[in-house]
Structure formats: C-alpha cells, structure tokens
C-alpha positions in Angstrom: 0.0 0.0 0.0 1.4 3.3 -1.0 0.1 5.3 1.9 1.1 3.3 5.0 -0.4 6.0 7.2 -3.9 5.0 6.0 -3.3 1.3 6.2 -5.4 -0.7 8.7 -3.5 -3.8 9.9 -5.6 -4.8 12.9 -7.8 -7.7 11.8 -10.5 -6.7 14.4 -10.8 -3.3 12.7 -10.9 -5.0 9.2 -13.7 -7.3 10.5 -15.7 -4.3 11.7 -15.5 -2.7 8.3 -16.6 -5.9 6.6 -19.5 -6.3 9.1 -20.4 -2.6 8.6 -20.6 -2.8 4.8 -23.7 -3.4 2.8 -22.3 -4.4 -0.6 -19.4 -6.6 -1.5 -17.9 -6.3 -5.0 -16.3 -9.4 -6.4 -13.8 -9.1 -9.2 -13.2 -12.1 -11.6 -10.7 -12.5 -14.4 -11.1 -14.9 -17.2 -9.0 -15.0 -20.4 -7.6 -11.5 -19.8 -11.2 -10.1 -19.4 -12.1 -8.5 -16.0 -15.6 -8.6 -14.6 -16.8 -6.9 -11.3 -20.2 -7.6 -9.8 -21.8 -6.2 -6.6 -23.3 -8.9 -4.3 -25.2 -9.2 -1.1 -23.0 -11.1 1.3 -22.5 -12.8 4.7 -19.3 -13.0 6.8 -18.3 -15.5 9.5 -15.0 -13.9 10.4 -13.0 -16.1 8.0 -15.0 -16.4 4.8 -17.5 -14.4 2.8 -20.7 -15.9 1.4 -22.9 -15.0 -1.6 -25.6 -16.7 -3.6 -26.5 -16.9 -7.3 -28.9 -18.3 -9.7 -28.2 -21.6 -11.4 -26.4 -20.1 -14.4 -24.9 -16.7 -15.4 -21.7 -14.9 -15.9 -20.5 -15.3 -12.3 -20.9 -19.0 -12.6 -19.0 -19.0 -15.9 -16.2 -17.0 -14.3 -15.9 -19.2 -11.3 -15.8 -22.3 -13.5 -12.9 -20.8 -15.5 -11.0 -19.3 -12.5 -12.1 -19.5 -8.9 -9.7 -16.9 -7.7 -11.3 -13.5 -6.9 -10.5 -10.1 -5.5 -13.1 -8.5 -3.3 -13.8 -5.0 -2.1 -16.1 -3.5 0.6 -16.4 0.0 2.1 -18.3 2.0 4.7 -18.5 5.5 6.0 -18.0 7.0 2.6 -18.4 10.8 2.6 -17.6 13.3 -0.2 -15.4 16.1 1.0 -15.7 19.3 -1.0 -13.9 22.6 -1.1 -15.5 25.8 -2.2 -12.6 27.1 -4.2 -10.1 24.3 -5.1 -11.0 21.4 -7.2 -7.9 19.4 -6.1 -9.1 19.7 -2.5 -12.2 17.5 -3.2 -11.8 14.0 -1.9 -13.5 11.3 0.1 -13.3 10.0 3.6 -13.9 6.2 3.9 -12.9 2.9 5.3 -12.3 0.1 2.8 -11.2 -3.5 2.6 -9.6 -5.3 -0.3 -8.8 -8.9 -0.3 -8.1 -12.0 -2.3 -9.6 -15.5 -2.0 -10.9 -18.6 -3.7 -14.5 -19.4 -4.4 -16.0 -22.7 -3.4 -19.6 -23.9 -4.0 -21.5 -25.1 -1.0 -23.2 -28.3 -2.2 -25.1 -30.0 0.6 -28.4 -28.6 1.7 -27.0 -28.0 5.2 -24.0 -26.0 3.8 -26.3 -24.0 1.5 -28.7 -23.2 4.4 -25.8 -22.2 6.6 -24.3 -20.0 3.9 -27.6 -18.3 3.1 -28.2 -17.7 6.8 -24.8 -16.0 7.0 -26.1 -13.6 4.4 -29.4 -13.1 6.2 -27.8 -12.7 9.5 -25.5 -10.0 8.1 -28.5 -7.9 7.0 -31.2 -8.8 9.6 -29.2 -9.8 12.7 -30.8 -13.2 12.9 -31.1 -16.7 11.3 -34.1 -17.7 9.3 -35.9 -20.9 8.5 -35.5 -21.2 4.8 -37.9 -22.7 2.2 -36.6 -26.1 1.0 -37.7 -25.2 -2.5 -35.5 -22.1 -2.5 -32.6 -24.0 -1.0 -32.9 -26.6 -3.8 -32.6 -24.0 -6.6 -30.2 -21.5 -5.1 -26.4 -21.9 -5.5 -24.4 -20.7 -2.5 -20.7 -19.9 -2.5 -18.0 -19.4 0.1 -15.0 -17.1 -0.6 -12.1 -18.5 1.4 -10.2 -15.3 2.3 -6.5 -15.7 1.6 -5.4 -12.2 2.3 -7.0 -8.9 3.3 -5.9 -5.3 3.8 -7.8 -2.2 5.1 -7.5 1.5 4.4 -8.9 4.5 6.1 -9.0 8.1 4.9 -10.5 10.7 7.1 -11.4 14.4 6.5 -8.1 15.5 8.1 -6.2 13.4 5.6 -7.4 15.4 2.6 
C-alpha cells in the first residue's frame, strides 16, 4: 500500500469494516477479461458468502478461474472545497482482499451460507424454504489475504 499512514492492519478493525458494509464487490478475471459484480454477502470472520442463480456470468467466471478479488467499504463521505477542485476527496474505510470461491453443495451447507447472508442484514437466522434451497447456488469465498484502508477528513 502506497500510503502506510492510511493502512489498517488490525484484523479486528478490518472485520468491523466488513461487518459494517452493505455491498461486496467481487472481481473475476477470465481470459484477460475482467468482470466486477456487486453482491449481497455474509461473513463469519473467516469467509464471505454469496448466492447466485443456477447459471450466469458469475458461474462461468468461477468455473474458469475460482480466484477472486473483493472490495467493501463503509462510512463514505464526499469532501468538498468551495474554491479548489484538487481539495475535493472522500473519507472512507475500505477492505480489499483475495480469495478462492467454493460452492456449498449440501443442503445443510447452503442453508448455513444463506443464513450467514441473512444474519448480516437482519441480525438473525431464518428458516429457509426447502424449494428455495434446492434451486439457489451458494458460494463461500475463502479469504487468503485482506488489507484495510482509512481516509479521514483531516487526511485530505
């Protein structure tokens, strides 16, 4: 990271940013073609979880290359300046990491993964419809590395 003064190395702080984020962006790369998609997600402290339909571009990307980069942010605020364009900036907290995607295949694994997602947004687990579980693909991103960054108004 170029700006070490903005780097977050404490994993507890990184976890707080992940838990405080509402969208996870997953970046895939296949045949020299990048693809980024925002997803709803869950987090258990070690892995991210997301779901998908049975087919689609995400599925094709995962089949070709299960390595991903992910990004999350929170507390994003535009900082303006009335007279100097170069003084405009953002304050934020963000996390960028790398991992590998694995499909959760058993009904129990899929239910646990979907409940990670639901718990992230609702704060509780849910009893899930078996018909939905049968047709929803659920994925776990095994986090291999992660870094955090914080920029505050005083940094601009």
